[in-house]
N, C-alpha and C positions, 0 to 999 in steps of 0.2 A: 462265885456267882456272877460278878460283873462281867468277867470274860465270856462266860457262856451266853449271857444276854447280848453281848456285842456280836458274837458269832451268829446268833439267831437273827439279829437285825440284818446282817450281811446276806443271809439266806432268804430274807423276805423281800429283797429288791425285785421289783417288777422287771422281767426280761425286756430287753429292747433290741432293736435291729441294728446291725452294723453291716455296711456295704463297703466293699473294697473295689476300687476301679484302677485300671492302668492310667497312665497319663494321656493315652489315646481315648480315654473315657469308655473303655470296655470293662463291663462288670465281671470280676473274676470270683467274687464271693459275696454271699448274703447269708447271714446267720443271726439267730437270736442269742444274745449274751446276757450275763447278769452283772457285769461290772468291769472295772479296769483290769483285773487279773485276766479275765477272758479276752479282753481286747489286746492286752500285751502278748498273750499266747498266740493269737492270730498273727500279729505283726511279726513275732519271732519266727514263725514258720513261712513267711513270705520269701521268695527269691529276691536276690539283689535287684534294686531298681527304685523308681519313683512311683508313688501311689497316692491316690486320693481316698481318704476314709470319710464316710458319712455315718453319723450316729445321731441320736436324739439331741445331742449338744451342738450339732452343726457339722461342717466339713472342714477337713484339714489335709494338708499335703505332708507326706512323710517320705524319707529316703531310707531304704534298708540296704545295709552293706554287709 
């Protein structure tokens, strides 16, 4: 019962926007996501390079190799 409740809480997360920019500040992606797993899937599919990610939690720089 506890596990199903935890899953339901995860599904109840309000979608938020993620934006991905190149280091030249060219927007290459804008999408609504529901959490870290969605964010990690987007990062995993990026080509090698440096990027800026903007979410509701702020901006951060990432390197994908």
